[in-house]
MIBANU-689648 format. One record per residue (C-alpha): x, y, z. Coordinates in steps of 0.2 Angstrom, whole numbers, plus 2048, in hexadecimal, padded with zeros to 3 digits. Each point is the difference from the previous one (the first is absolute). Example, Ala and Ser with C-alpha at 12.3 -4.5 7.8 and 13.67 -1.06 7.14 Angstrom:
! MIBANU-689648
83E7EA827/8068117FD/
***
This chain:
! MIBANU-689648
800800800/8078117FB/7FA810807/8058117F8/7FC810809/8048117F8/80280F80C/8018127FA/80880980D/80F80C804/8107F9807/7FC809810/7EF7F7801/8087F07FC/80D80280F/7F280480C/7F57F17FA/80F7F4803/804808810/8118077FB/80780F809/8008117F9/8128047FD/7FE8117F8/80380B80F/8107F6804/8068027ED/7FD813801/80A801810/80E7F67F8/80080A7F0/80081180A/80F7F980B/8097FA7F0/7FD8117F8/80780980F/8107F5801/8038037ED/7FE813802/80C80080F/80D7F57F7/80080B7F0/80D80C808/80C7F1801/7FE7FB7EE/8108037F5/7FC8017EE/8127FB7FC/7FF7F080A/7EF7FB7F8/8088027EF/80F7F6805/7F47F2805/7F78017F0/80F8027F5/80F7F6807/80C8077F4/7FB812804/80180F7F4/80C7F77F4/7F27F37FB/7F380F7FE/80C8087F4/8037F07F6/7ED7FE7FF/7FE8127FA/80D7FD7F3/7F77F17FA/7F08097FE/80980F7F7/8087F37F4/7F07F87FC/7F88117FD/80E8057F4/7FF7F07F7/7ED8027FE/8038127F9/80C7F97F3/80E80A7F8/7FE813800/7F480080F/7F07FD7F5/7F47F2804/7FD7F37F2/7EE8077FE/8088127FD/80C7F87F4/7F27F77F6/7F6810800/80F80A7F9/8037F37F3/7EE8017FA/801813800/80F7FF7F5/7F87F47F4/7F180B7FF/7F47F3807/
***
């Protein structure tokens, strides 16, 4: 025998129906405390230390990454600093198309 019951209720109503405790006040207190601690610790945050943690090689790796991006951009522009689209348009203009 199978019994299927569909209940249309909010999560709060379901918790109450099942006898589960309401944790919302506790969650709000914890979030307020966390926010307070984060705000007080912001004075101790050193951006340089954060960057060292993110990028172990430091500024040198950032410069290498930047050079890589510039190299890709130069290659995309082609010789003379024109994009391939600009070159095609220029060629069509010279041919009278």
